C-alpha positions as CSV (number, residue, x, y, z in Angstrom):
1,X,-13.7,-7.1,4.2
2,X,-10.4,-4.8,3.0
3,X,-9.9,-1.8,5.2
4,X,-10.0,0.5,2.1
5,X,-13.7,-1.1,1.7
6,X,-14.9,0.0,4.9
7,X,-14.0,3.1,4.0
8,X,-15.7,3.6,0.6
9,X,-18.9,2.8,2.8
10,X,-18.0,5.4,5.6
11,X,-17.0,8.2,3.7
12,X,-20.6,9.4,2.9
13,X,-21.5,9.5,6.8
14,X,-18.2,11.8,7.1
15,X,-18.9,13.8,4.2
16,X,-16.2,14.2,1.1
17,X,-17.9,10.8,-0.8
18,X,-17.0,11.8,-3.9
19,X,-13.3,11.0,-2.6
20,X,-12.8,7.3,-3.0
21,X,-10.2,6.0,-0.8
22,X,-9.8,2.7,-2.1
23,X,-7.8,4.1,-5.8
24,X,-5.5,6.2,-4.9
25,X,-2.3,3.7,-5.5
26,X,-4.0,2.0,-8.5
27,X,-4.2,4.3,-10.9
28,X,-1.6,6.4,-12.7
29,X,-1.4,9.9,-13.3
30,X,-1.1,12.0,-9.4
31,X,-3.6,11.6,-6.4
32,X,-3.4,13.4,-2.9
33,X,-4.2,11.4,-0.1
34,X,-5.5,12.4,3.1
35,X,-3.9,10.3,6.1
36,X,-4.7,12.7,8.5
37,X,-7.6,15.2,8.7
38,X,-7.7,16.2,12.4
39,X,-6.0,18.0,14.9
40,X,-3.9,17.6,18.4
41,X,-7.4,16.4,20.2
42,X,-8.0,12.8,20.3
43,X,-11.8,13.1,20.1
44,X,-12.8,13.4,16.4
45,X,-11.6,9.8,15.2
46,X,-9.0,11.3,13.1
47,X,-5.7,11.2,12.3
48,X,-3.5,14.5,12.8
49,X,-2.1,16.2,10.1
50,X,-0.5,14.3,7.1
51,X,-0.8,13.9,3.2
52,X,0.6,11.7,0.4
53,X,0.8,12.6,-2.9
54,X,0.7,9.7,-4.8
55,X,2.7,9.5,-8.6
56,X,1.6,6.7,-10.6
57,X,0.8,4.3,-8.5
58,X,3.6,5.2,-5.6
59,X,3.8,7.5,-2.8
60,X,6.0,10.1,-4.0
61,X,5.9,13.1,-1.4
62,X,4.8,12.9,2.6
63,X,3.6,16.1,4.0
64,X,3.3,16.5,7.6
65,X,3.5,13.4,10.0
66,X,1.0,14.1,13.0
67,X,-0.1,11.8,15.4
68,X,-2.2,8.5,13.6
69,X,-0.3,9.1,10.3
70,X,2.1,6.0,10.7
71,X,-0.9,4.0,11.1
72,X,-3.1,5.7,7.9
73,X,0.4,5.3,6.2
74,X,0.1,1.3,6.4
75,X,-3.9,1.6,5.6
76,X,-3.1,3.4,2.3
77,X,-0.5,0.6,0.8
78,X,2.5,3.4,0.7
79,X,5.7,2.4,0.7
80,X,8.6,4.0,2.5
81,X,11.0,2.7,-0.1
82,X,9.4,5.0,-2.7
83,X,8.9,8.0,-0.9
84,X,11.1,11.0,-2.4
85,X,10.6,13.6,0.2
86,X,9.1,13.8,3.6
87,X,8.4,17.4,4.6
88,X,7.2,19.0,8.0
89,X,5.3,22.3,7.6
90,X,6.1,22.9,11.4
91,X,6.9,20.9,14.7
92,X,3.8,20.9,16.2
93,X,3.2,17.5,17.8
94,X,-0.1,17.0,15.4
95,X,2.2,17.4,12.4
96,X,5.4,15.5,13.5
97,X,5.2,13.0,16.4
98,X,4.5,10.2,14.1
99,X,8.1,10.6,12.1
100,X,10.1,8.7,14.7
101,X,7.2,5.4,13.8
102,X,7.6,5.7,10.0
103,X,11.8,5.8,10.3
104,X,11.3,2.1,12.4
105,X,9.0,0.9,9.8
106,X,11.4,2.3,7.5
107,X,13.8,0.2,8.8
108,X,12.5,-2.7,7.2
109,X,12.1,-1.7,4.1
110,X,15.3,-2.4,2.5
111,X,15.8,1.6,1.7
112,X,19.6,2.3,0.4
113,X,19.1,5.5,-1.1
114,X,18.9,9.0,0.8
115,X,15.5,10.4,1.9
116,X,15.4,14.3,2.4
117,X,13.9,15.3,5.2
118,X,12.4,18.7,5.0
119,X,11.3,21.6,7.4
120,X,11.6,25.2,9.0
121,X,14.3,26.7,10.5
122,X,14.5,27.3,14.6
123,X,12.4,30.5,15.9
124,X,11.1,31.1,19.5
125,X,11.0,27.9,21.8
126,X,11.1,26.1,18.6
127,X,14.0,24.2,17.2
128,X,14.3,23.8,13.4
129,X,14.1,20.5,11.8
130,X,17.9,19.6,11.8
131,X,17.9,20.1,16.2
132,X,14.6,18.5,15.9
133,X,16.5,15.5,14.6
134,X,19.2,15.1,16.1
135,X,17.0,15.5,19.4
136,X,15.0,12.3,18.3
137,X,17.9,10.2,16.8
138,X,21.6,11.4,18.2
139,X,23.3,8.1,19.3
140,X,24.3,9.3,22.4
141,X,21.4,11.9,23.8
142,X,18.6,11.4,21.0
143,X,15.3,9.5,22.2
144,X,15.6,7.2,20.0
145,X,19.7,6.7,19.6
146,X,19.1,3.3,18.7
147,X,18.5,4.4,15.3
148,X,20.9,7.1,14.5
149,X,22.1,5.2,11.7
150,X,19.5,7.6,10.1
151,X,21.9,10.8,10.6
152,X,25.5,9.0,9.3
153,X,23.7,5.8,7.1
154,X,25.3,2.9,9.2
155,X,23.4,0.1,10.4
156,X,22.0,-0.7,7.2
157,X,19.9,2.7,7.6
158,X,19.4,5.0,4.7
159,X,20.5,8.6,5.2
160,X,18.5,11.3,6.3
161,X,18.9,14.2,4.3
162,X,17.9,17.0,6.4
163,X,17.2,20.7,4.8
164,X,16.3,23.3,6.8
165,X,14.8,26.0,5.4
166,X,14.6,29.9,6.6
167,X,11.7,31.4,8.1
168,X,12.4,34.8,8.4
169,X,11.1,36.2,5.2
170,X,7.7,35.8,4.5
171,X,7.7,37.1,0.7
172,X,10.4,34.4,0.0
173,X,9.6,31.7,-1.6
174,X,12.5,28.8,-1.4
175,X,13.0,25.9,-4.2
176,X,14.2,23.0,-2.0
177,X,16.9,20.8,-3.8
178,X,15.5,17.4,-4.8
179,X,18.0,16.3,-7.5
180,X,17.3,12.5,-7.3
181,X,13.4,13.1,-7.0
182,X,12.4,13.0,-10.8
183,X,9.8,14.7,-12.2
184,X,8.8,16.1,-8.3
185,X,9.5,19.4,-7.3
186,X,8.8,21.3,-3.7
187,X,8.8,24.8,-2.8
188,X,8.5,26.2,0.3
189,X,6.6,30.0,2.1
190,X,6.6,31.0,5.3
191,X,3.1,31.1,6.9
192,X,2.2,33.2,10.1
193,X,1.3,30.3,12.6
194,X,1.9,32.3,16.0
195,X,5.2,32.2,17.6
196,X,5.8,28.8,15.5
197,X,8.0,28.8,12.6
198,X,6.0,27.4,9.7
199,X,5.8,26.6,6.0
200,X,3.1,26.2,2.8
201,X,4.4,23.8,1.0
202,X,3.9,23.4,-2.8
203,X,4.4,20.1,-4.7
204,X,5.0,20.3,-8.5
205,X,4.5,17.2,-10.6
206,X,4.6,17.8,-14.2
207,X,2.1,20.3,-14.7
208,X,0.1,19.9,-12.0
209,X,0.7,21.6,-8.6
210,X,-0.4,20.6,-5.1
211,X,-0.7,23.3,-2.3
212,X,-0.7,22.5,1.4
213,X,-1.0,26.0,3.9
214,X,-0.6,24.0,6.3
215,X,-1.4,26.0,9.9
216,X,-1.5,29.7,9.6
217,X,-3.8,33.0,10.5
218,X,-3.7,34.0,6.7
219,X,-2.2,36.9,6.6
220,X,0.6,36.5,4.6
221,X,-0.1,38.5,1.3
222,X,2.8,36.4,-0.6
223,X,0.6,33.0,-0.2
224,X,-1.9,34.1,-3.1
225,X,0.7,34.1,-5.6
226,X,2.3,31.6,-3.4
227,X,-0.7,29.0,-4.2
228,X,-2.2,30.8,-7.7
229,X,-4.1,28.6,-10.1
230,X,-3.4,25.1,-8.1
231,X,-5.0,22.0,-8.8
232,X,-5.2,20.8,-5.6
233,X,-4.9,23.5,-2.5
234,X,-5.3,22.2,1.3
235,X,-6.4,24.5,3.7
236,X,-7.0,24.0,7.3
237,X,-10.6,24.9,8.8
238,X,-9.4,24.8,12.8
239,X,-11.4,27.5,14.3
240,X,-15.2,29.2,14.4
241,X,-15.6,32.5,13.4
242,X,-15.6,33.8,16.9
243,X,-12.8,32.4,18.3
244,X,-10.1,34.6,20.5
245,X,-7.5,36.5,20.0
246,X,-5.1,34.1,20.4
247,X,-6.3,31.4,18.1
248,X,-6.6,33.7,15.9
249,X,-3.1,34.6,15.7
250,X,-2.4,31.0,15.2
251,X,-5.3,30.1,12.6
252,X,-7.6,31.7,10.0
253,X,-11.3,32.1,10.6
254,X,-13.0,30.5,7.9
255,X,-14.1,34.1,6.3
256,X,-10.0,34.1,6.2
257,X,-9.7,30.3,4.7
258,X,-12.3,31.7,1.7
259,X,-10.8,34.8,1.0
260,X,-7.6,33.1,1.0
261,X,-9.1,30.3,-1.6
262,X,-10.6,33.0,-2.9
263,X,-7.3,34.8,-3.6
264,X,-5.6,31.5,-5.0
265,X,-8.7,30.3,-7.3
266,X,-7.5,26.7,-7.4
267,X,-9.1,24.2,-9.3
268,X,-10.1,21.9,-5.8
269,X,-10.3,23.1,-2.2
270,X,-10.1,20.7,0.3
271,X,-10.6,21.9,3.9
272,X,-9.3,19.6,6.3
273,X,-7.5,19.8,10.0
274,X,-10.9,19.8,11.9
275,X,-11.1,19.7,15.6
276,X,-14.0,19.5,17.7
277,X,-14.8,23.2,17.9
278,X,-14.8,23.6,14.2
279,X,-17.1,20.4,13.7
280,X,-19.9,21.3,15.9
281,X,-20.8,24.7,13.6
282,X,-19.1,22.7,10.8
283,X,-22.2,23.9,8.5
284,X,-21.7,27.3,9.1
285,X,-18.2,27.5,8.9
286,X,-18.2,26.3,5.8
287,X,-20.5,28.8,4.3
288,X,-18.7,31.6,5.6
289,X,-15.6,29.9,3.8
290,X,-19.0,30.2,0.5
291,X,-19.3,33.5,1.0
292,X,-15.8,34.3,-0.8
293,X,-14.8,31.0,-2.4
294,X,-17.7,30.3,-5.3
295,X,-15.1,27.0,-6.7
296,X,-14.8,22.8,-6.0
297,X,-14.9,22.6,-2.4
298,X,-14.3,19.3,-0.4
299,X,-14.6,18.1,3.0
300,X,-11.1,15.7,4.2
301,X,-11.9,13.0,5.8
302,X,-8.9,10.4,6.3
303,X,-7.9,7.9,3.9
304,X,-9.9,10.0,1.2
305,X,-8.6,10.4,-2.2
306,X,-8.3,13.5,-5.0
307,X,-7.1,12.4,-8.5
308,X,-5.8,15.4,-10.3
């Protein structure tokens, strides 16, 4: 039996049965596929954070590449050569660890055109995406220096066009320059995630807008306008309502998630990035969200697909 068939059978047991995984790359139009709906702990049978935007049957944008996303990318039927952009919201491992594996896989794709790689600038103990990429791929000191061709286009590897976005102005939306991505645009807004430089990301295809809130505590008032009227808004439901102060500096409580969604008023809200501490009382957490947000709501599972 095909992998997608098994997923269709299993979806009802994990929630979100209305999202059919098998159809994401098959149809014309725009769709969003969840590659990873989990977090950094390997205790929930989910890959870490990752999302694909499909356009007319081709995977065009990858948002985040946490552990396990490499496997899900292949299971989804996505092709490295079709990507117009890879965007990393921040450099926690559960959002970025699968990037070198994906690049190695891309070595066999025959891609020639450059691949834009977008991410945040540096802050605190975290490097910017440029230094992060060099630490992986540099020919002399990189952990995977045998893939150094991604930095200079040598060795029959496509050039990574690394774009580091500022995170110092929480009110400033940055438009990413993707001149070769016909019909697709990307915007970013800094979001508060403790001491971690992080970005909310908005992908626009024609008149369709998809917003990925990423990991954030929900305290940036500019996010409501950034996400306003999205056809699909992905927010992360990571912590319970009674989480401690440290967790709340990193992540939004269910009440805050509900307030963020209510302010943005998306056509559909997808809750994702689950961990055992949020799954343990999932019904209660969703009920808290529902106190504020009354629109269409889905709970993400790996490989779930949402057509817009």
